[in-house]
SEMARRO-178304 format. One line per 3 residues: number of its first residue (from 1); their letters; for each residue x, y, z of N, C-alpha, C. Coordinates in nm, 2 decimals. Example, Ala and Ser with C-alpha at 12.3 -4.5 7.8 and 13.67 -1.06 7.14 Angstrom:
// SEMARRO-178304
1) AS) 1.32 -0.57 0.78 1.23 -0.45 0.78 1.32 -0.33 0.78 | 1.28 -0.22 0.71 1.37 -0.11 0.71 1.29 0.00 0.79;
// end
This chain:
// SEMARRO-178304
1) XXX) 0.08 -0.14 0.03 0.00 -0.01 -0.02 0.10 0.10 -0.03 | 0.20 0.13 0.09 0.29 0.23 0.09 0.36 0.27 -0.03 | 0.38 0.14 -0.10 0.47 0.19 -0.24 0.37 0.21 -0.31;
4) XXX) 0.26 0.17 -0.33 0.16 0.21 -0.41 0.15 0.39 -0.42 | 0.13 0.40 -0.29 0.10 0.57 -0.26 0.22 0.63 -0.31 | 0.35 0.59 -0.27 0.48 0.69 -0.30 0.48 0.69 -0.48;
7) XXX) 0.45 0.57 -0.55 0.43 0.57 -0.68 0.37 0.68 -0.74 | 0.28 0.74 -0.67 0.17 0.84 -0.73 0.23 0.97 -0.69 | 0.33 1.00 -0.61 0.37 1.11 -0.58 0.53 1.17 -0.63;
10) XXX) 0.52 1.29 -0.70 0.62 1.35 -0.76 0.75 1.30 -0.68 | 0.86 1.26 -0.75 0.99 1.26 -0.68 1.03 1.35 -0.60 | 1.03 1.50 -0.68 1.07 1.61 -0.58 1.00 1.65 -0.48;
13) XXX) 0.88 1.61 -0.47 0.79 1.61 -0.35 0.87 1.55 -0.22 | 0.92 1.47 -0.24 1.00 1.41 -0.11 1.16 1.43 -0.12 | 1.20 1.51 -0.17 1.33 1.59 -0.18 1.35 1.71 -0.09;
16) XXX) 1.48 1.74 -0.07 1.49 1.88 0.01 1.49 1.99 -0.08 | 1.45 2.10 -0.01 1.43 2.21 -0.09 1.53 2.25 -0.20 | 1.48 2.32 -0.34 1.58 2.32 -0.44 1.68 2.41 -0.43;
19) XXX) 1.78 2.41 -0.51 1.91 2.51 -0.50 1.85 2.64 -0.58 | 1.91 2.75 -0.53 1.90 2.89 -0.59 1.88 2.85 -0.76 | 1.99 2.80 -0.83 1.99 2.80 -0.98 1.86 2.71 -1.02;
22) XXX) 1.83 2.64 -0.95 1.70 2.54 -0.99 1.59 2.64 -0.99 | 1.54 2.70 -0.91 1.47 2.80 -0.90 1.44 2.93 -1.00 | 1.58 2.94 -1.05 1.58 3.09 -1.11 1.56 3.01 -1.26;
25) XXX) 1.59 2.89 -1.31 1.58 2.82 -1.44 1.44 2.78 -1.45 | 1.35 2.76 -1.35 1.20 2.73 -1.35 1.11 2.87 -1.34 | 1.17 2.96 -1.34 1.10 3.08 -1.34 1.02 3.11 -1.45;
28) XXX) 0.89 3.14 -1.48 0.84 3.17 -1.59 0.82 3.35 -1.57 | 0.74 3.40 -1.68 0.74 3.54 -1.68 0.67 3.61 -1.56 | 0.55 3.57 -1.51 0.48 3.59 -1.37 0.60 3.58 -1.24;
31) XXX) 0.67 3.46 -1.27 0.77 3.43 -1.14 0.86 3.52 -1.14 | 0.93 3.57 -1.25 1.01 3.67 -1.27 0.98 3.78 -1.21 | 0.86 3.84 -1.25 0.79 3.96 -1.20 0.76 3.97 -1.04;
34) XXX) 0.71 3.86 -1.00 0.68 3.84 -0.86 0.82 3.84 -0.79 | 0.91 3.75 -0.81 1.04 3.76 -0.74 1.11 3.88 -0.75 | 1.10 3.95 -0.85 1.15 4.11 -0.87 1.10 4.18 -0.79;
37) XXX) 0.97 4.20 -0.76 0.88 4.29 -0.70 0.93 4.27 -0.55 | 0.90 4.14 -0.50 0.93 4.10 -0.35 1.07 4.15 -0.32 | 1.14 4.13 -0.42 1.33 4.14 -0.39 1.31 4.32 -0.38;
40) XXX) 1.25 4.39 -0.46 1.25 4.54 -0.45 1.18 4.60 -0.32 | 1.08 4.52 -0.29 1.02 4.56 -0.15 1.13 4.54 -0.03 | 1.18 4.42 -0.03 1.29 4.44 0.09 1.41 4.50 0.10;
43) XXX) 1.45 4.52 -0.05 1.55 4.62 -0.05 1.50 4.78 -0.01 | 1.40 4.81 -0.05 1.33 4.94 -0.01 1.33 4.94 0.13 | 1.26 4.83 0.20 1.22 4.84 0.34 1.39 4.85 0.39;
46) XXX) 1.50 4.78 0.34 1.62 4.83 0.43 1.68 4.96 0.41 | 1.66 5.02 0.28 1.72 5.15 0.27 1.62 5.26 0.33 | 1.49 5.24 0.32 1.44 5.34 0.42 1.46 5.33 0.56;
49) XXX) 1.51 5.21 0.61 1.55 5.18 0.79 1.69 5.24 0.78 | 1.78 5.25 0.69 1.91 5.28 0.69 1.89 5.44 0.69 | 1.80 5.53 0.61 1.81 5.65 0.58 1.73 5.71 0.73;
52) XXX) 1.62 5.63 0.80 1.59 5.66 0.93 1.68 5.66 1.04 | 1.75 5.57 1.02 1.88 5.55 1.13 1.95 5.68 1.13 | 1.98 5.75 0.99 2.05 5.85 1.01 1.99 5.98 1.05;
55) XXX) 1.85 5.98 1.04 1.77 6.09 1.07 1.77 6.05 1.25 | 1.74 5.96 1.30 1.74 5.93 1.44 1.87 5.97 1.51 | 1.97 5.92 1.45 2.14 5.92 1.48 2.15 6.11 1.52;
58) XXX) 2.07 6.19 1.42 2.11 6.29 1.44 2.03 6.39 1.53 | 1.91 6.36 1.51 1.80 6.40 1.59 1.76 6.37 1.73 | 1.78 6.24 1.75 1.72 6.18 1.89 1.85 6.18 1.99;
61) XXX) 1.84 6.21 2.10 1.97 6.21 2.20 1.99 6.07 2.26 | 2.10 6.04 2.30 2.14 5.93 2.35 2.09 5.90 2.48 | 2.03 5.78 2.55 2.06 5.65 2.45 1.93 5.59 2.38;
64) XXX) 1.84 5.70 2.38 1.72 5.65 2.34 1.76 5.64 2.19 | 1.82 5.69 2.12 1.83 5.66 1.98 1.88 5.53 1.95 | 1.98 5.49 2.01 2.01 5.34 1.99 1.88 5.22 2.01;
67) XXX) 1.79 5.26 2.12 1.71 5.16 2.15 1.59 5.19 2.02 | 1.57 5.31 1.97 1.46 5.32 1.84 1.52 5.25 1.75 | 1.64 5.25 1.71 1.71 5.20 1.60 1.68 5.03 1.60;
70) XXX) 1.71 4.97 1.72 1.68 4.85 1.71 1.54 4.79 1.71 | 1.43 4.88 1.75 1.31 4.87 1.76 1.24 4.89 1.60 | 1.31 5.00 1.54 1.26 5.01 1.41 1.32 4.93 1.31;
73) XXX) 1.46 4.85 1.35 1.51 4.73 1.27 1.41 4.61 1.25 | 1.33 4.58 1.33 1.24 4.45 1.32 1.18 4.40 1.19 | 1.11 4.50 1.13 1.05 4.47 1.00 1.15 4.45 0.90;
76) XXX) 1.26 4.56 0.89 1.34 4.54 0.77 1.42 4.43 0.79 | 1.48 4.38 0.90 1.55 4.28 0.92 1.48 4.15 0.88 | 1.37 4.14 0.90 1.28 4.02 0.87 1.26 4.01 0.74;
79) XXX) 1.24 4.12 0.69 1.19 4.15 0.52 1.31 4.07 0.45 | 1.44 4.12 0.48 1.54 4.10 0.44 1.57 3.95 0.43 | 1.56 3.90 0.55 1.59 3.76 0.59 1.50 3.69 0.48;
82) XXX) 1.38 3.70 0.51 1.27 3.65 0.42 1.34 3.65 0.27 | 1.37 3.77 0.24 1.42 3.77 0.09 1.53 3.65 0.06 | 1.63 3.65 0.13 1.71 3.57 0.11 1.67 3.42 0.11;
85) XXX) 1.59 3.39 0.22 1.53 3.25 0.24 1.45 3.23 0.09 | 1.38 3.34 0.05 1.28 3.31 -0.08 1.37 3.27 -0.21 | 1.49 3.31 -0.21 1.60 3.30 -0.29 1.65 3.17 -0.29;
88) XXX) 1.70 3.15 -0.17 1.80 3.02 -0.12 1.71 2.94 -0.05 | 1.63 2.86 -0.08 1.53 2.80 0.02 1.60 2.68 0.14 | 1.73 2.65 0.07 1.82 2.57 0.17 1.88 2.63 0.28;
91) XXX) 1.87 2.78 0.27 1.93 2.86 0.40 1.82 2.91 0.49 | 1.71 2.83 0.48 1.57 2.88 0.57 1.61 2.86 0.70 | 1.66 2.78 0.76 1.69 2.75 0.89 1.78 2.89 0.94;
94) XXX) 1.88 2.91 0.85 1.97 3.00 0.89 1.89 3.15 0.90 | 1.82 3.18 0.81 1.73 3.29 0.78 1.65 3.34 0.91 | 1.54 3.20 0.93 1.46 3.22 1.02 1.52 3.24 1.15;
97) XXX) 1.62 3.17 1.19 1.68 3.17 1.32 1.75 3.33 1.35 | 1.80 3.39 1.23 1.84 3.53 1.26 1.73 3.63 1.28 | 1.62 3.61 1.21 1.51 3.68 1.23 1.47 3.67 1.35;
100) XXX) 1.44 3.55 1.41 1.40 3.52 1.54 1.49 3.56 1.66 | 1.63 3.56 1.65 1.69 3.60 1.75 1.71 3.76 1.75 | 1.71 3.81 1.63 1.70 3.95 1.62 1.56 4.01 1.70;
103) XXX) 1.47 3.94 1.67 1.33 4.00 1.74 1.33 3.95 1.87 | 1.40 3.88 1.92 1.40 3.83 2.08 1.48 3.98 2.12 | 1.56 4.03 2.07 1.63 4.15 2.11 1.53 4.25 2.13;
106) XXX) 1.46 4.29 2.03 1.36 4.39 1.98 1.25 4.37 2.11 | 1.21 4.25 2.16 1.13 4.27 2.25 1.18 4.31 2.39 | 1.30 4.28 2.42 1.37 4.34 2.52 1.38 4.51 2.51;
109) XXX) 1.42 4.56 2.37 1.42 4.69 2.33 1.32 4.76 2.36 | 1.19 4.70 2.34 1.06 4.78 2.34 1.06 4.82 2.50 | 1.08 4.71 2.59 1.06 4.74 2.73 1.15 4.86 2.78;
112) XXX) 1.28 4.85 2.71 1.35 4.99 2.78 1.31 5.11 2.67 | 1.24 5.08 2.57 1.20 5.23 2.50 1.09 5.27 2.59 | 1.00 5.21 2.65 0.88 5.25 2.74 0.96 5.34 2.84;
115) XXX) 1.06 5.26 2.89 1.13 5.31 3.03 1.20 5.47 2.99 | 1.27 5.44 2.84 1.34 5.59 2.80 1.25 5.68 2.78 | 1.11 5.64 2.71 1.02 5.76 2.67 0.96 5.82 2.79;
118) XXX) 0.97 5.73 2.93 0.93 5.82 3.06 1.05 5.87 3.12 | 1.15 5.88 3.06 1.26 6.00 3.09 1.39 5.89 3.13 | 1.36 5.78 3.16 1.49 5.68 3.19 1.44 5.64 3.33;
121) XXX) 1.53 5.53 3.38 1.49 5.43 3.52 1.48 5.55 3.62 | 1.56 5.63 3.64 1.53 5.73 3.76 1.44 5.80 3.77 | 1.41 5.89 3.65 1.28 5.95 3.62 1.16 5.87 3.66;
124) XXX) 1.17 5.75 3.58 1.04 5.67 3.58 1.02 5.63 3.74 | 1.12 5.59 3.80 1.11 5.56 3.96 1.07 5.69 4.03 | 1.08 5.80 4.01 1.07 5.94 4.06 0.90 5.96 4.04;
127) XXX) 0.90 5.94 3.92 0.76 5.98 3.86 0.64 5.85 3.91 | 0.69 5.74 3.91 0.57 5.65 4.00 0.61 5.60 4.13 | 0.65 5.70 4.19 0.69 5.69 4.33 0.54 5.67 4.42;
130) XXX) 0.55 5.56 4.48 0.44 5.51 4.57 0.32 5.45 4.48 | 0.33 5.44 4.35 0.24 5.39 4.29 0.25 5.25 4.24 | 0.13 5.17 4.22 0.13 5.04 4.20 0.08 5.01 4.07;
133) XXX) 0.14 4.87 4.03 0.12 4.85 3.89 0.05 4.72 3.87 | -0.05 4.72 3.76 -0.16 4.60 3.73 -0.05 4.50 3.68 | -0.05 4.39 3.74 0.01 4.27 3.65 -0.08 4.16 3.60;
136) XXX) -0.21 4.18 3.60 -0.32 4.08 3.54 -0.35 4.11 3.40 | -0.23 4.11 3.33 -0.23 4.11 3.19 -0.20 4.01 3.09 | -0.21 4.02 2.95 -0.16 3.92 2.89 -0.02 3.90 2.86;
139) XXX) 0.05 3.80 2.83 -0.04 3.68 2.76 -0.07 3.56 2.85 | -0.03 3.58 2.98 -0.05 3.45 3.08 -0.14 3.49 3.19 | -0.15 3.62 3.24 -0.24 3.62 3.35 -0.35 3.75 3.32;
142) XXX) -0.38 3.75 3.17 -0.51 3.82 3.15 -0.65 3.79 3.24 | -0.67 3.65 3.26 -0.76 3.57 3.30 -0.77 3.58 3.47 | -0.68 3.66 3.50 -0.64 3.65 3.67 -0.67 3.78 3.73;
145) XXX) -0.78 3.85 3.72 -0.81 4.00 3.75 -0.79 4.00 3.93 | -0.77 3.88 3.99 -0.76 3.88 4.15 -0.62 3.89 4.19 | -0.53 3.90 4.09 -0.38 3.93 4.11 -0.36 4.06 4.18;
148) XXX) -0.28 4.08 4.32 -0.26 4.19 4.36 -0.18 4.30 4.27 | -0.19 4.41 4.31 -0.11 4.51 4.22 0.00 4.49 4.30 | 0.13 4.56 4.24 0.26 4.54 4.27 0.32 4.70 4.30;
151) XXX) 0.39 4.72 4.38 0.45 4.85 4.41 0.55 4.88 4.31 | 0.58 5.00 4.25 0.69 5.04 4.20 0.82 5.04 4.26 | 0.90 4.96 4.25 1.01 4.96 4.30 1.14 4.96 4.23;
154) XXX) 1.27 4.96 4.27 1.39 4.96 4.18 1.40 4.79 4.17 | 1.35 4.69 4.27 1.36 4.56 4.23 1.26 4.55 4.13 | 1.13 4.58 4.15 1.04 4.56 4.06 1.08 4.57 3.91;
157) XXX) 1.15 4.72 3.88 1.19 4.74 3.75 1.29 4.66 3.69 | 1.37 4.58 3.78 1.49 4.52 3.76 1.43 4.37 3.73 | 1.34 4.32 3.77 1.25 4.17 3.75 1.18 4.19 3.61;
160) XXX) 1.15 4.33 3.61 1.07 4.35 3.45 1.18 4.35 3.35 | 1.29 4.41 3.36 1.37 4.41 3.27 1.44 4.27 3.22 | 1.46 4.18 3.37 1.53 4.07 3.37 1.44 3.98 3.28;
163) XXX) 1.31 4.00 3.31 1.20 3.89 3.23 1.19 3.93 3.08 | 1.24 4.05 3.03 1.24 4.03 2.88 1.38 4.01 2.84 | 1.46 4.05 2.93 1.64 4.03 2.92 1.67 3.86 2.86;
166) XXX) 1.59 3.78 2.97 1.63 3.64 2.96 1.58 3.58 2.80 | 1.49 3.64 2.75 1.44 3.59 2.63 1.55 3.63 2.51 | 1.61 3.74 2.50 1.69 3.78 2.43 1.81 3.70 2.43;
169) XXX) 1.85 3.67 2.54 2.00 3.60 2.56 1.96 3.46 2.53 | 1.85 3.38 2.61 1.84 3.23 2.60 1.82 3.22 2.45 | 1.71 3.30 2.37 1.68 3.23 2.25 1.77 3.26 2.15;
172) XXX) 1.86 3.34 2.17 1.99 3.35 2.05 2.06 3.21 2.09 | 2.10 3.19 2.21 2.21 3.06 2.25 2.11 2.95 2.19 | 1.98 2.93 2.21 1.90 2.81 2.17 1.90 2.80 2.02;
175) XXX) 1.89 2.91 1.95 1.92 2.92 1.81 2.03 2.89 1.73 | 2.14 2.92 1.81 2.25 2.87 1.76 2.28 2.72 1.80 | 2.22 2.66 1.92 2.24 2.52 1.95 2.15 2.45 1.84;
178) XXX) 2.03 2.50 1.78 1.94 2.45 1.71 2.00 2.41 1.55 | 2.06 2.51 1.51 2.15 2.50 1.41 2.25 2.40 1.39 | 2.33 2.40 1.51 2.42 2.30 1.55 2.36 2.13 1.52;
181) XXX) 2.25 2.14 1.60 2.19 2.01 1.59 2.14 1.97 1.46 | 2.09 2.08 1.41 2.03 2.07 1.24 2.13 2.01 1.15 | 2.26 2.06 1.18 2.36 2.03 1.07 2.38 1.89 1.11;
184) XXX) 2.35 1.83 1.22 2.39 1.70 1.26 2.27 1.59 1.24 | 2.15 1.65 1.21 2.05 1.57 1.17 1.96 1.54 1.28 | 2.00 1.61 1.41 1.92 1.60 1.54 1.80 1.72 1.57;
187) XXX) 1.76 1.81 1.46 1.68 1.90 1.50 1.57 1.92 1.38 | 1.47 1.84 1.39 1.39 1.87 1.26 1.24 1.89 1.30 | 1.18 2.03 1.24 1.06 2.07 1.32 0.94 1.96 1.28;
190) XXX) 0.97 1.88 1.18 0.84 1.79 1.13 0.85 1.69 1.19 | 0.96 1.66 1.28 0.95 1.54 1.37 0.91 1.56 1.51 | 0.80 1.50 1.51 0.72 1.51 1.65 0.74 1.40 1.75;
193) XXX) 0.86 1.31 1.74 0.89 1.21 1.82 0.96 1.25 1.95 | 0.95 1.21 2.06 0.98 1.25 2.19 1.15 1.27 2.19 | 1.20 1.16 2.10 1.34 1.18 2.10 1.42 1.28 2.01;
196) XXX) 1.33 1.35 1.95 1.40 1.44 1.85 1.41 1.61 1.95 | 1.51 1.66 1.94 1.55 1.77 2.04 1.43 1.90 2.03 | 1.40 1.90 1.89 1.31 2.03 1.85 1.21 1.98 1.95;
199) XXX) 1.12 1.88 1.98 1.02 1.85 2.07 1.03 1.90 2.21 | 1.18 1.94 2.25 1.21 1.97 2.38 1.24 2.14 2.37 | 1.35 2.17 2.27 1.39 2.33 2.26 1.25 2.39 2.23;
202) XXX) 1.15 2.37 2.14 1.05 2.46 2.10 0.95 2.49 2.23 | 0.89 2.38 2.29 0.83 2.43 2.40 0.89 2.52 2.51 | 1.03 2.49 2.54 1.08 2.57 2.63 1.12 2.71 2.60;
205) XXX) 1.11 2.75 2.44 1.16 2.85 2.40 1.00 2.95 2.42 | 0.88 2.84 2.38 0.75 2.90 2.42 0.74 2.96 2.58 | 0.78 2.89 2.65 0.76 2.93 2.80 0.86 3.08 2.81;
208) XXX) 0.98 3.07 2.75 1.06 3.19 2.76 0.98 3.31 2.72 | 0.90 3.31 2.56 0.85 3.42 2.49 0.74 3.45 2.59 | 0.64 3.37 2.67 0.54 3.42 2.72 0.59 3.51 2.85;
211) XXX) 0.71 3.47 2.90 0.73 3.52 3.04 0.80 3.69 2.98 | 0.88 3.70 2.87 0.92 3.81 2.83 0.79 3.91 2.79 | 0.72 3.85 2.71 0.61 3.93 2.66 0.53 3.99 2.78;
214) XXX) 0.48 3.91 2.87 0.44 3.94 3.00 0.50 4.07 3.06 | 0.61 4.05 3.07 0.68 4.16 3.13 0.68 4.30 3.05 | 0.69 4.29 2.91 0.66 4.39 2.84 0.52 4.46 2.85;
217) XXX) 0.45 4.37 2.84 0.27 4.40 2.84 0.26 4.50 3.00 | 0.30 4.44 3.09 0.31 4.49 3.22 0.33 4.63 3.20 | 0.46 4.65 3.16 0.50 4.78 3.16 0.42 4.88 3.07;
220) XXX) 0.40 4.83 2.97 0.29 4.93 2.84 0.17 4.93 2.91 | 0.07 4.83 2.97 -0.07 4.88 3.04 -0.05 4.98 3.12 | 0.07 4.99 3.18 0.08 5.11 3.31 0.13 5.23 3.27;
223) XXX) 0.18 5.25 3.14 0.24 5.37 3.11 0.16 5.42 3.00 | 0.10 5.34 2.90 0.05 5.39 2.78 -0.02 5.53 2.79 | -0.11 5.53 2.92 -0.17 5.67 2.94 -0.09 5.82 2.92;
226) XXX) 0.04 5.77 3.01 0.11 5.88 3.02 0.21 5.90 2.90 | 0.24 5.81 2.81 0.32 5.80 2.71 0.20 5.85 2.59 | 0.11 5.91 2.57 0.02 5.91 2.47 0.07 6.01 2.35;
229) XXX) 0.13 6.13 2.44 0.17 6.22 2.36 0.30 6.18 2.27 | 0.35 6.07 2.30 0.45 6.03 2.22 0.42 5.92 2.11 | 0.28 5.89 2.10 0.21 5.79 2.01 0.26 5.66 2.07;
232) XXX) 0.27 5.62 2.17 0.33 5.49 2.22 0.23 5.37 2.19 | 0.09 5.44 2.17 0.00 5.28 2.17 0.01 5.25 1.99 | 0.02 5.34 1.91 0.03 5.27 1.77 0.19 5.21 1.74;
235) XXX) 0.26 5.27 1.82 0.43 5.23 1.81 0.40 5.08 1.86 | 0.35 5.07 2.00 0.35 4.91 2.05 0.27 4.80 1.95 | 0.15 4.87 1.89 0.06 4.80 1.82 0.13 4.76 1.68;
238) XXX) 0.24 4.81 1.62 0.32 4.78 1.53 0.42 4.67 1.57 | 0.48 4.67 1.70 0.54 4.58 1.77 0.49 4.46 1.76 | 0.35 4.45 1.83 0.27 4.34 1.82 0.22 4.30 1.69;
241) XXX) 0.22 4.34 1.60 0.20 4.32 1.48 0.30 4.23 1.41 | 0.43 4.27 1.45 0.53 4.20 1.38 0.54 4.09 1.48 | 0.52 4.06 1.59 0.50 3.95 1.66 0.42 3.86 1.62;
244) XXX) 0.29 3.90 1.60 0.19 3.79 1.51 0.23 3.76 1.38 | 0.28 3.84 1.28 0.31 3.81 1.17 0.43 3.67 1.17 | 0.53 3.74 1.24 0.65 3.65 1.20 0.68 3.53 1.30;
247) XXX) 0.56 3.53 1.41 0.57 3.40 1.50 0.43 3.32 1.47 | 0.32 3.40 1.48 0.20 3.32 1.46 0.15 3.26 1.34 | 0.17 3.35 1.27 0.15 3.33 1.11 0.24 3.23 1.05;
250) XXX) 0.37 3.24 1.04 0.45 3.12 1.02 0.43 3.01 1.09 | 0.40 3.00 1.21 0.37 2.87 1.28 0.24 2.80 1.21 | 0.15 2.88 1.20 0.02 2.82 1.10 0.05 2.77 0.98;
253) XXX) 0.14 2.85 0.87 0.16 2.79 0.77 0.26 2.67 0.77 | 0.32 2.66 0.85 0.42 2.54 0.89 0.35 2.43 0.91 | 0.25 2.44 0.98 0.14 2.34 1.04 0.06 2.30 0.93;
256) XXX) 0.02 2.38 0.87 -0.07 2.33 0.72 0.02 2.26 0.61 | 0.14 2.31 0.63 0.26 2.22 0.51 0.27 2.10 0.54 | 0.30 2.09 0.71 0.33 1.96 0.75 0.20 1.86 0.74;
259) XXX) 0.10 1.91 0.74 -0.04 1.85 0.75 -0.06 1.79 0.59 | -0.01 1.86 0.51 -0.02 1.83 0.35 -0.13 1.92 0.32 | -0.22 2.03 0.38 -0.30 2.12 0.32 -0.24 2.19 0.21;
262) XXX) -0.12 2.26 0.24 -0.05 2.32 0.15 0.02 2.20 0.00 | -0.07 2.20 -0.09 0.01 2.08 -0.16 0.16 2.12 -0.24 | 0.20 2.02 -0.26 0.32 1.97 -0.32 0.33 2.05 -0.47;
265) XXX) 0.44 2.14 -0.50 0.44 2.19 -0.63 0.60 2.17 -0.70 | 0.61 2.09 -0.74 0.75 2.09 -0.80 0.82 2.22 -0.87 | 0.93 2.23 -0.82 1.05 2.19 -0.75 1.02 2.16 -0.60;
268) XXX) 0.93 2.23 -0.53 0.91 2.25 -0.39 0.83 2.15 -0.34 | 0.85 2.08 -0.24 0.79 1.99 -0.15 0.69 2.07 -0.08 | 0.60 1.98 -0.01 0.46 2.08 0.05 0.54 2.17 0.17;
271) XXX) 0.62 2.12 0.22 0.70 2.21 0.36 0.77 2.32 0.29 | 0.84 2.28 0.19 0.92 2.41 0.13 0.83 2.51 0.05 | 0.72 2.45 -0.02 0.64 2.54 -0.07 0.57 2.64 0.03;
274) XXX) 0.54 2.56 0.15 0.49 2.64 0.28 0.57 2.75 0.31 | 0.70 2.69 0.32 0.80 2.81 0.39 0.80 2.89 0.27 | 0.79 2.90 0.14 0.82 3.00 0.03 0.70 3.10 0.05;
277) XXX) 0.56 3.05 0.05 0.45 3.13 0.06 0.46 3.23 0.20 | 0.51 3.15 0.33 0.52 3.22 0.42 0.61 3.35 0.41 | 0.73 3.33 0.35 0.82 3.44 0.34 0.80 3.54 0.21;
280) XXX) 0.71 3.49 0.12 0.67 3.59 0.01 0.55 3.69 0.10 | 0.48 3.63 0.17 0.38 3.70 0.25 0.47 3.81 0.35 | 0.55 3.75 0.42 0.61 3.82 0.53 0.69 3.97 0.46;
283) XXX) 0.74 3.95 0.35 0.81 4.05 0.25 0.71 4.18 0.25 | 0.61 4.13 0.19 0.50 4.23 0.16 0.44 4.28 0.29 | 0.42 4.21 0.40 0.37 4.28 0.54 0.48 4.33 0.60;
286) XXX) 0.59 4.30 0.60 0.67 4.40 0.68 0.74 4.52 0.60 | 0.71 4.51 0.48 0.75 4.64 0.38 0.61 4.74 0.42 | 0.51 4.69 0.46 0.36 4.82 0.48 0.41 4.85 0.63;
289) XXX) 0.48 4.74 0.72 0.51 4.80 0.86 0.59 4.88 0.85 | 0.72 4.89 0.77 0.83 4.97 0.79 0.78 5.10 0.74 | 0.69 5.12 0.64 0.63 5.24 0.60 0.55 5.31 0.73;
292) XXX) 0.47 5.21 0.79 0.41 5.30 0.90 0.50 5.34 1.01 | 0.60 5.26 1.07 0.67 5.27 1.16 0.79 5.38 1.11 | 0.82 5.40 0.99 0.88 5.52 0.97 0.79 5.67 0.99;
295) XXX) 0.69 5.67 0.96 0.59 5.77 0.99 0.57 5.79 1.15 | 0.60 5.68 1.23 0.56 5.71 1.37 0.72 5.75 1.43 | 0.85 5.71 1.38 0.97 5.72 1.48 1.02 5.81 1.42;
298) XXX) 1.01 5.86 1.27 1.10 5.96 1.20 1.05 6.11 1.23 | 1.04 6.15 1.32 0.99 6.28 1.37 1.04 6.28 1.53 | 1.04 6.40 1.58 1.09 6.44 1.70 0.95 6.46 1.82;
301) XXX) 0.95 6.43 1.90 0.84 6.45 2.01 0.88 6.55 2.15 | 0.79 6.61 2.19 0.83 6.70 2.30 0.85 6.62 2.41 | 0.93 6.67 2.53 0.94 6.55 2.64 0.82 6.56 2.71;
304) XXX) 0.79 6.46 2.81 0.67 6.45 2.88 0.71 6.55 2.99 | 0.58 6.60 3.04 0.58 6.73 3.13 0.61 6.64 3.26 | 0.65 6.73 3.37 0.67 6.69 3.48 0.56 6.65 3.56;
307) XXX) 0.56 6.55 3.64 0.43 6.50 3.71 0.41 6.62 3.86 | 0.30 6.69 3.85 0.27 6.79 3.93 0.26 6.74 4.09 | 0.23 6.58 4.10 0.18 6.52 4.22 0.33 6.50 4.28;
310) XXX) 0.43 6.45 4.19 0.55 6.40 4.24 0.64 6.53 4.27 | 0.61 6.64 4.19 0.69 6.74 4.24 0.66 6.81 4.36 | 0.53 6.83 4.40 0.47 6.85 4.52 0.51 6.78 4.61;
313) XXX) 0.51 6.62 4.61 0.55 6.55 4.73 0.70 6.57 4.76 | 0.77 6.60 4.65 0.91 6.62 4.67 0.94 6.74 4.74 | 0.86 6.85 4.73 0.88 6.98 4.78 0.86 6.97 4.94;
316) XXX) 0.74 6.90 4.97 0.70 6.87 5.11 0.79 6.82 5.18 | 0.86 6.68 5.14 0.93 6.57 5.21 1.05 6.58 5.15 | 1.14 6.67 5.12 1.26 6.62 5.06 1.38 6.54 5.14;
319) XXX) 1.34 6.50 5.25 1.43 6.41 5.31 1.39 6.25 5.28 | 1.25 6.24 5.24 1.22 6.12 5.23 1.27 6.05 5.11 | 1.30 5.92 5.11 1.35 5.86 4.99 1.24 5.84 4.90;
322) XXX) 1.28 5.86 4.78 1.16 5.84 4.66 1.16 5.73 4.58 | 1.23 5.61 4.63 1.24 5.46 4.56 1.33 5.42 4.66 | 1.30 5.28 4.67 1.37 5.17 4.74 1.51 5.13 4.69;
325) XXX) 1.60 5.12 4.76 1.76 5.12 4.70 1.74 4.98 4.68 | 1.85 4.96 4.56 1.87 4.83 4.50 1.87 4.71 4.62 | 1.83 4.62 4.62 1.84 4.50 4.70 1.97 4.43 4.70;
// end
């Protein structure tokens, strides 16, 4: 039965992804136009990002400009890596790991951006002196409204930073480990056996992702009203959109490809074709996001006004400590 089934499947559907030269040879007029347009989009995304970096470097003070450059680079970097993966399908493992590792750093940088938009760590602690933060937010505690509010302290701020930083560090290390295991044939996302290392590494990365996103969500939910003047809500929305498109959308397409819903189309196997479709969608989506983030970040904003309540408390009790010392 199995031999009869295999005899009806095109041989290329069971092979590895094609080489770049094989793709070029099989492109028709529509394929040439499509690949050219997508390559142009990814190139434009990168050029617009580089021009925006020059503007930010000249107009935005340190250290905020470095953070903004990191956050702005998410869409152009993902689009560029998707373009490389589209032309060189066998390099998909490397391009995906590069994009995911970069975005892991962006998650941490978004948290730092929220703090720096508030004036920096010291100003943030002074502004929120004796205030409490709500922690019953997504992605893991949005259904727990009974959770107590936590007092804003230096230790709390350190834990939030640590929650986002651990993902940036461990995700990069696990990506390198995954590539090493993949070259040895021990890492395969299509293999769901318990003995496959992907069955252990990916769930662990999922836990790290939830913790880091929760830390950033806590900071955003409690500072979004204060930072409305710097348009932090649309900025955060663009970060969330990149997260959904680069992680959730890709995961859904990969599942459909592994399930056989996305049909094989020589010279692409079902899995390789799903990856190709994901990358082509990603280039278009990241190009649009690059244009939107350019409009949001390529401008200067007035600094936040001082907190009248905090100034009053400072004048009344100058001897009182304004935040807890580091533990």
